[in-house]
mmCIF file of the N, C-alpha and C atoms, coordinates in Angstrom:
data_MODEL
# 
_entry.id   MODEL 
# 
loop_
_atom_site.group_PDB 
_atom_site.id 
_atom_site.type_symbol 
_atom_site.label_atom_id 
_atom_site.label_alt_id 
_atom_site.label_comp_id 
_atom_site.label_asym_id 
_atom_site.label_entity_id 
_atom_site.label_seq_id 
_atom_site.pdbx_PDB_ins_code 
_atom_site.Cartn_x 
_atom_site.Cartn_y 
_atom_site.Cartn_z 
_atom_site.occupancy 
_atom_site.B_iso_or_equiv 
_atom_site.pdbx_formal_charge 
_atom_site.auth_seq_id 
_atom_site.auth_comp_id 
_atom_site.auth_asym_id 
_atom_site.auth_atom_id 
_atom_site.pdbx_PDB_model_num 
ATOM 1   N N  . MET A 1 1  ? 89.939  33.651 -72.307 1.00 0.00 ? 1  MET A N  1 
ATOM 2   C CA . MET A 1 1  ? 91.068  34.145 -71.562 1.00 0.00 ? 1  MET A CA 1 
ATOM 3   C C  . MET A 1 1  ? 91.684  35.362 -72.251 1.00 0.00 ? 1  MET A C  1 
ATOM 4   N N  . SER A 1 2  ? 91.673  35.396 -73.564 1.00 0.00 ? 2  SER A N  1 
ATOM 5   C CA . SER A 1 2  ? 92.228  36.547 -74.264 1.00 0.00 ? 2  SER A CA 1 
ATOM 6   C C  . SER A 1 2  ? 91.438  37.813 -73.964 1.00 0.00 ? 2  SER A C  1 
ATOM 7   N N  . THR A 1 3  ? 90.142  37.678 -73.692 1.00 0.00 ? 3  THR A N  1 
ATOM 8   C CA . THR A 1 3  ? 89.331  38.828 -73.327 1.00 0.00 ? 3  THR A CA 1 
ATOM 9   C C  . THR A 1 3  ? 89.824  39.423 -72.016 1.00 0.00 ? 3  THR A C  1 
ATOM 10  N N  . GLN A 1 4  ? 90.153  38.583 -71.057 1.00 0.00 ? 4  GLN A N  1 
ATOM 11  C CA . GLN A 1 4  ? 90.670  39.070 -69.780 1.00 0.00 ? 4  GLN A CA 1 
ATOM 12  C C  . GLN A 1 4  ? 91.989  39.791 -69.979 1.00 0.00 ? 4  GLN A C  1 
ATOM 13  N N  . PHE A 1 5  ? 92.858  39.240 -70.819 1.00 0.00 ? 5  PHE A N  1 
ATOM 14  C CA . PHE A 1 5  ? 94.143  39.867 -71.090 1.00 0.00 ? 5  PHE A CA 1 
ATOM 15  C C  . PHE A 1 5  ? 93.941  41.217 -71.765 1.00 0.00 ? 5  PHE A C  1 
ATOM 16  N N  . GLY A 1 6  ? 93.016  41.269 -72.719 1.00 0.00 ? 6  GLY A N  1 
ATOM 17  C CA . GLY A 1 6  ? 92.714  42.526 -73.401 1.00 0.00 ? 6  GLY A CA 1 
ATOM 18  C C  . GLY A 1 6  ? 92.210  43.576 -72.436 1.00 0.00 ? 6  GLY A C  1 
ATOM 19  N N  . ASN A 1 7  ? 91.342  43.186 -71.518 1.00 0.00 ? 7  ASN A N  1 
ATOM 20  C CA . ASN A 1 7  ? 90.832  44.120 -70.521 1.00 0.00 ? 7  ASN A CA 1 
ATOM 21  C C  . ASN A 1 7  ? 91.944  44.601 -69.606 1.00 0.00 ? 7  ASN A C  1 
ATOM 22  N N  . ALA A 1 8  ? 92.876  43.718 -69.254 1.00 0.00 ? 8  ALA A N  1 
ATOM 23  C CA . ALA A 1 8  ? 93.994  44.106 -68.396 1.00 0.00 ? 8  ALA A CA 1 
ATOM 24  C C  . ALA A 1 8  ? 94.877  45.122 -69.107 1.00 0.00 ? 8  ALA A C  1 
ATOM 25  N N  . GLN A 1 9  ? 95.117  44.925 -70.399 1.00 0.00 ? 9  GLN A N  1 
ATOM 26  C CA . GLN A 1 9  ? 95.926  45.873 -71.160 1.00 0.00 ? 9  GLN A CA 1 
ATOM 27  C C  . GLN A 1 9  ? 95.227  47.225 -71.240 1.00 0.00 ? 9  GLN A C  1 
ATOM 28  N N  . GLU A 1 10 ? 93.922  47.210 -71.470 1.00 0.00 ? 10 GLU A N  1 
ATOM 29  C CA . GLU A 1 10 ? 93.171  48.460 -71.528 1.00 0.00 ? 10 GLU A CA 1 
ATOM 30  C C  . GLU A 1 10 ? 93.237  49.180 -70.190 1.00 0.00 ? 10 GLU A C  1 
ATOM 31  N N  . GLN A 1 11 ? 93.109  48.445 -69.097 1.00 0.00 ? 11 GLN A N  1 
ATOM 32  C CA . GLN A 1 11 ? 93.158  49.059 -67.773 1.00 0.00 ? 11 GLN A CA 1 
ATOM 33  C C  . GLN A 1 11 ? 94.522  49.694 -67.527 1.00 0.00 ? 11 GLN A C  1 
ATOM 34  N N  . ASN A 1 12 ? 95.589  48.987 -67.901 1.00 0.00 ? 12 ASN A N  1 
ATOM 35  C CA . ASN A 1 12 ? 96.926  49.542 -67.728 1.00 0.00 ? 12 ASN A CA 1 
ATOM 36  C C  . ASN A 1 12 ? 97.092  50.806 -68.559 1.00 0.00 ? 12 ASN A C  1 
ATOM 37  N N  . SER A 1 13 ? 96.513  50.814 -69.753 1.00 0.00 ? 13 SER A N  1 
ATOM 38  C CA . SER A 1 13 ? 96.578  51.980 -70.625 1.00 0.00 ? 13 SER A CA 1 
ATOM 39  C C  . SER A 1 13 ? 95.897  53.182 -69.951 1.00 0.00 ? 13 SER A C  1 
ATOM 40  N N  . TYR A 1 14 ? 94.731  52.944 -69.411 1.00 0.00 ? 14 TYR A N  1 
ATOM 41  C CA . TYR A 1 14 ? 94.021  54.027 -68.735 1.00 0.00 ? 14 TYR A CA 1 
ATOM 42  C C  . TYR A 1 14 ? 94.741  54.451 -67.458 1.00 0.00 ? 14 TYR A C  1 
ATOM 43  N N  . ASP A 1 15 ? 95.304  53.506 -66.744 1.00 0.00 ? 15 ASP A N  1 
ATOM 44  C CA . ASP A 1 15 ? 96.041  53.844 -65.527 1.00 0.00 ? 15 ASP A CA 1 
ATOM 45  C C  . ASP A 1 15 ? 97.184  54.794 -65.837 1.00 0.00 ? 15 ASP A C  1 
ATOM 46  N N  . SER A 1 16 ? 97.928  54.510 -66.885 1.00 0.00 ? 16 SER A N  1 
ATOM 47  C CA . SER A 1 16 ? 99.066  55.375 -67.225 1.00 0.00 ? 16 SER A CA 1 
ATOM 48  C C  . SER A 1 16 ? 98.584  56.753 -67.689 1.00 0.00 ? 16 SER A C  1 
ATOM 49  N N  . LEU A 1 17 ? 97.455  56.785 -68.403 1.00 0.00 ? 17 LEU A N  1 
ATOM 50  C CA . LEU A 1 17 ? 96.911  58.075 -68.827 1.00 0.00 ? 17 LEU A CA 1 
ATOM 51  C C  . LEU A 1 17 ? 96.457  58.907 -67.627 1.00 0.00 ? 17 LEU A C  1 
ATOM 52  N N  . TRP A 1 18 ? 95.803  58.254 -66.660 1.00 0.00 ? 18 TRP A N  1 
ATOM 53  C CA . TRP A 1 18 ? 95.359  58.985 -65.474 1.00 0.00 ? 18 TRP A CA 1 
ATOM 54  C C  . TRP A 1 18 ? 96.544  59.412 -64.614 1.00 0.00 ? 18 TRP A C  1 
ATOM 55  N N  . ASP A 1 19 ? 97.615  58.638 -64.626 1.00 0.00 ? 19 ASP A N  1 
ATOM 56  C CA . ASP A 1 19 ? 98.833  59.045 -63.907 1.00 0.00 ? 19 ASP A CA 1 
ATOM 57  C C  . ASP A 1 19 ? 99.363  60.359 -64.464 1.00 0.00 ? 19 ASP A C  1 
ATOM 58  N N  . LYS A 1 20 ? 99.283  60.528 -65.780 1.00 0.00 ? 20 LYS A N  1 
ATOM 59  C CA . LYS A 1 20 ? 99.729  61.775 -66.397 1.00 0.00 ? 20 LYS A CA 1 
ATOM 60  C C  . LYS A 1 20 ? 98.847  62.947 -65.957 1.00 0.00 ? 20 LYS A C  1 
ATOM 61  N N  . VAL A 1 21 ? 97.549  62.693 -65.842 1.00 0.00 ? 21 VAL A N  1 
ATOM 62  C CA . VAL A 1 21 ? 96.632  63.734 -65.369 1.00 0.00 ? 21 VAL A CA 1 
ATOM 63  C C  . VAL A 1 21 ? 97.014  64.144 -63.942 1.00 0.00 ? 21 VAL A C  1 
ATOM 64  N N  . LEU A 1 22 ? 97.243  63.154 -63.098 1.00 0.00 ? 22 LEU A N  1 
ATOM 65  C CA . LEU A 1 22 ? 97.614  63.448 -61.714 1.00 0.00 ? 22 LEU A CA 1 
ATOM 66  C C  . LEU A 1 22 ? 98.940  64.199 -61.629 1.00 0.00 ? 22 LEU A C  1 
ATOM 67  N N  . ASP A 1 23 ? 99.892  63.805 -62.458 1.00 0.00 ? 23 ASP A N  1 
ATOM 68  C CA . ASP A 1 23 ? 101.178 64.514 -62.480 1.00 0.00 ? 23 ASP A CA 1 
ATOM 69  C C  . ASP A 1 23 ? 100.984 65.978 -62.851 1.00 0.00 ? 23 ASP A C  1 
ATOM 70  N N  . SER A 1 24 ? 100.159 66.222 -63.845 1.00 0.00 ? 24 SER A N  1 
ATOM 71  C CA . SER A 1 24 ? 99.884  67.603 -64.258 1.00 0.00 ? 24 SER A CA 1 
ATOM 72  C C  . SER A 1 24 ? 99.224  68.391 -63.133 1.00 0.00 ? 24 SER A C  1 
ATOM 73  N N  . GLU A 1 25 ? 98.285  67.757 -62.433 1.00 0.00 ? 25 GLU A N  1 
ATOM 74  C CA . GLU A 1 25 ? 97.615  68.433 -61.323 1.00 0.00 ? 25 GLU A CA 1 
ATOM 75  C C  . GLU A 1 25 ? 98.590  68.755 -60.197 1.00 0.00 ? 25 GLU A C  1 
ATOM 76  N N  . MET A 1 26 ? 99.515  67.829 -59.931 1.00 0.00 ? 26 MET A N  1 
ATOM 77  C CA . MET A 1 26 ? 100.501 68.048 -58.867 1.00 0.00 ? 26 MET A CA 1 
ATOM 78  C C  . MET A 1 26 ? 101.430 69.221 -59.205 1.00 0.00 ? 26 MET A C  1 
ATOM 79  N N  . GLU A 1 27 ? 101.619 69.465 -60.494 1.00 0.00 ? 27 GLU A N  1 
ATOM 80  C CA . GLU A 1 27 ? 102.469 70.566 -60.949 1.00 0.00 ? 27 GLU A CA 1 
ATOM 81  C C  . GLU A 1 27 ? 101.647 71.835 -61.206 1.00 0.00 ? 27 GLU A C  1 
ATOM 82  N N  . ASN A 1 28 ? 100.383 71.825 -60.766 1.00 0.00 ? 28 ASN A N  1 
ATOM 83  C CA . ASN A 1 28 ? 99.471  72.954 -60.945 1.00 0.00 ? 28 ASN A CA 1 
ATOM 84  C C  . ASN A 1 28 ? 99.272  73.318 -62.413 1.00 0.00 ? 28 ASN A C  1 
ATOM 85  N N  . LEU A 1 29 ? 99.241  72.315 -63.257 1.00 0.00 ? 29 LEU A N  1 
ATOM 86  C CA . LEU A 1 29 ? 98.989  72.506 -64.688 1.00 0.00 ? 29 LEU A CA 1 
ATOM 87  C C  . LEU A 1 29 ? 97.569  72.049 -65.001 1.00 0.00 ? 29 LEU A C  1 
ATOM 88  N N  . SER A 1 30 ? 96.619  72.816 -64.500 1.00 0.00 ? 30 SER A N  1 
ATOM 89  C CA . SER A 1 30 ? 95.225  72.403 -64.606 1.00 0.00 ? 30 SER A CA 1 
ATOM 90  C C  . SER A 1 30 ? 94.717  72.338 -66.047 1.00 0.00 ? 30 SER A C  1 
ATOM 91  N N  . LYS A 1 31 ? 95.178  73.234 -66.902 1.00 0.00 ? 31 LYS A N  1 
ATOM 92  C CA . LYS A 1 31 ? 94.736  73.185 -68.304 1.00 0.00 ? 31 LYS A CA 1 
ATOM 93  C C  . LYS A 1 31 ? 95.254  71.927 -68.978 1.00 0.00 ? 31 LYS A C  1 
ATOM 94  N N  . SER A 1 32 ? 96.494  71.560 -68.700 1.00 0.00 ? 32 SER A N  1 
ATOM 95  C CA . SER A 1 32 ? 97.050  70.329 -69.268 1.00 0.00 ? 32 SER A CA 1 
ATOM 96  C C  . SER A 1 32 ? 96.305  69.114 -68.741 1.00 0.00 ? 32 SER A C  1 
ATOM 97  N N  . ALA A 1 33 ? 96.006  69.112 -67.450 1.00 0.00 ? 33 ALA A N  1 
ATOM 98  C CA . ALA A 1 33 ? 95.272  68.000 -66.848 1.00 0.00 ? 33 ALA A CA 1 
ATOM 99  C C  . ALA A 1 33 ? 93.892  67.869 -67.481 1.00 0.00 ? 33 ALA A C  1 
ATOM 100 N N  . LEU A 1 34 ? 93.243  68.988 -67.723 1.00 0.00 ? 34 LEU A N  1 
ATOM 101 C CA . LEU A 1 34 ? 91.922  68.963 -68.354 1.00 0.00 ? 34 LEU A CA 1 
ATOM 102 C C  . LEU A 1 34 ? 91.998  68.397 -69.769 1.00 0.00 ? 34 LEU A C  1 
ATOM 103 N N  . LYS A 1 35 ? 92.979  68.835 -70.538 1.00 0.00 ? 35 LYS A N  1 
ATOM 104 C CA . LYS A 1 35 ? 93.136  68.322 -71.902 1.00 0.00 ? 35 LYS A CA 1 
ATOM 105 C C  . LYS A 1 35 ? 93.386  66.817 -71.892 1.00 0.00 ? 35 LYS A C  1 
ATOM 106 N N  . GLN A 1 36 ? 94.198  66.362 -70.955 1.00 0.00 ? 36 GLN A N  1 
ATOM 107 C CA . GLN A 1 36 ? 94.486  64.933 -70.856 1.00 0.00 ? 36 GLN A CA 1 
ATOM 108 C C  . GLN A 1 36 ? 93.229  64.160 -70.466 1.00 0.00 ? 36 GLN A C  1 
ATOM 109 N N  . ALA A 1 37 ? 92.452  64.694 -69.530 1.00 0.00 ? 37 ALA A N  1 
ATOM 110 C CA . ALA A 1 37 ? 91.216  64.028 -69.105 1.00 0.00 ? 37 ALA A CA 1 
ATOM 111 C C  . ALA A 1 37 ? 90.212  63.968 -70.259 1.00 0.00 ? 37 ALA A C  1 
ATOM 112 N N  . GLU A 1 38 ? 90.146  65.040 -71.045 1.00 0.00 ? 38 GLU A N  1 
ATOM 113 C CA . GLU A 1 38 ? 89.256  65.037 -72.207 1.00 0.00 ? 38 GLU A CA 1 
ATOM 114 C C  . GLU A 1 38 ? 89.696  63.998 -73.233 1.00 0.00 ? 38 GLU A C  1 
ATOM 115 N N  . ALA A 1 39 ? 90.998  63.824 -73.394 1.00 0.00 ? 39 ALA A N  1 
ATOM 116 C CA . ALA A 1 39 ? 91.520  62.816 -74.321 1.00 0.00 ? 39 ALA A CA 1 
ATOM 117 C C  . ALA A 1 39 ? 91.166  61.409 -73.833 1.00 0.00 ? 39 ALA A C  1 
ATOM 118 N N  . ILE A 1 40 ? 91.216  61.193 -72.522 1.00 0.00 ? 40 ILE A N  1 
ATOM 119 C CA . ILE A 1 40 ? 90.834  59.895 -71.949 1.00 0.00 ? 40 ILE A CA 1 
ATOM 120 C C  . ILE A 1 40 ? 89.356  59.626 -72.221 1.00 0.00 ? 40 ILE A C  1 
ATOM 121 N N  . PHE A 1 41 ? 88.536  60.639 -72.021 1.00 0.00 ? 41 PHE A N  1 
ATOM 122 C CA . PHE A 1 41 ? 87.106  60.503 -72.284 1.00 0.00 ? 41 PHE A CA 1 
ATOM 123 C C  . PHE A 1 41 ? 86.852  60.135 -73.744 1.00 0.00 ? 41 PHE A C  1 
ATOM 124 N N  . GLN A 1 42 ? 87.534  60.822 -74.656 1.00 0.00 ? 42 GLN A N  1 
ATOM 125 C CA . GLN A 1 42 ? 87.353  60.547 -76.082 1.00 0.00 ? 42 GLN A CA 1 
ATOM 126 C C  . GLN A 1 42 ? 87.805  59.136 -76.425 1.00 0.00 ? 42 GLN A C  1 
ATOM 127 N N  . LYS A 1 43 ? 88.908  58.687 -75.848 1.00 0.00 ? 43 LYS A N  1 
ATOM 128 C CA . LYS A 1 43 ? 89.407  57.329 -76.087 1.00 0.00 ? 43 LYS A CA 1 
ATOM 129 C C  . LYS A 1 43 ? 88.371  56.301 -75.630 1.00 0.00 ? 43 LYS A C  1 
ATOM 130 N N  . ALA A 1 44 ? 87.816  56.504 -74.442 1.00 0.00 ? 44 ALA A N  1 
ATOM 131 C CA . ALA A 1 44 ? 86.811  55.580 -73.918 1.00 0.00 ? 44 ALA A CA 1 
ATOM 132 C C  . ALA A 1 44 ? 85.561  55.578 -74.799 1.00 0.00 ? 44 ALA A C  1 
ATOM 133 N N  . LYS A 1 45 ? 85.165  56.748 -75.240 1.00 0.00 ? 45 LYS A N  1 
ATOM 134 C CA . LYS A 1 45 ? 83.991  56.875 -76.094 1.00 0.00 ? 45 LYS A CA 1 
ATOM 135 C C  . LYS A 1 45 ? 84.222  56.139 -77.418 1.00 0.00 ? 45 LYS A C  1 
ATOM 136 N N  . ASN A 1 46 ? 85.412  56.295 -77.999 1.00 0.00 ? 46 ASN A N  1 
ATOM 137 C CA . ASN A 1 46 ? 85.733  55.616 -79.262 1.00 0.00 ? 46 ASN A CA 1 
ATOM 138 C C  . ASN A 1 46 ? 85.773  54.108 -79.088 1.00 0.00 ? 46 ASN A C  1 
ATOM 139 N N  . GLU A 1 47 ? 86.314  53.649 -77.983 1.00 0.00 ? 47 GLU A N  1 
ATOM 140 C CA . GLU A 1 47 ? 86.381  52.212 -77.722 1.00 0.00 ? 47 GLU A CA 1 
ATOM 141 C C  . GLU A 1 47 ? 84.993  51.628 -77.535 1.00 0.00 ? 47 GLU A C  1 
ATOM 142 N N  . LYS A 1 48 ? 84.114  52.389 -76.912 1.00 0.00 ? 48 LYS A N  1 
ATOM 143 C CA . LYS A 1 48 ? 82.749  51.917 -76.720 1.00 0.00 ? 48 LYS A CA 1 
ATOM 144 C C  . LYS A 1 48 ? 82.052  51.774 -78.077 1.00 0.00 ? 48 LYS A C  1 
ATOM 145 N N  . MET A 1 49 ? 82.304  52.703 -78.979 1.00 0.00 ? 49 MET A N  1 
ATOM 146 C CA . MET A 1 49 ? 81.696  52.646 -80.304 1.00 0.00 ? 49 MET A CA 1 
ATOM 147 C C  . MET A 1 49 ? 82.187  51.431 -81.088 1.00 0.00 ? 49 MET A C  1 
ATOM 148 N N  . LYS A 1 50 ? 83.437  51.041 -80.896 1.00 0.00 ? 50 LYS A N  1 
ATOM 149 C CA . LYS A 1 50 ? 83.989  49.866 -81.585 1.00 0.00 ? 50 LYS A CA 1 
ATOM 150 C C  . LYS A 1 50 ? 83.327  48.572 -81.110 1.00 0.00 ? 50 LYS A C  1 
ATOM 151 N N  . CYS A 1 51 ? 82.871  48.570 -79.867 1.00 0.00 ? 51 CYS A N  1 
ATOM 152 C CA . CYS A 1 51 ? 82.275  47.363 -79.291 1.00 0.00 ? 51 CYS A CA 1 
ATOM 153 C C  . CYS A 1 51 ? 80.830  47.168 -79.699 1.00 0.00 ? 51 CYS A C  1 
ATOM 154 N N  . ARG A 1 52 ? 80.208  48.181 -80.204 1.00 0.00 ? 52 ARG A N  1 
ATOM 155 C CA . ARG A 1 52 ? 78.807  48.077 -80.598 1.00 0.00 ? 52 ARG A CA 1 
ATOM 156 C C  . ARG A 1 52 ? 78.672  47.304 -81.899 1.00 0.00 ? 52 ARG A C  1 
ATOM 157 N N  . PRO A 1 53 ? 77.614  46.475 -81.974 1.00 0.00 ? 53 PRO A N  1 
ATOM 158 C CA . PRO A 1 53 ? 77.376  45.711 -83.219 1.00 0.00 ? 53 PRO A CA 1 
ATOM 159 C C  . PRO A 1 53 ? 76.896  46.566 -84.365 1.00 0.00 ? 53 PRO A C  1 
# 
């Protein structure tokens, strides 16, 4: 059950990060949106590396 809770927390974390990207896009801040999206990608990549044996 703790695994499900952990996944829910991770999803909420990503949801809030993507909300920031969308906010930047709505304000026509494409460079900021790109930087935020790249940070999300790096976070996901780092988390994947932690899960590997």
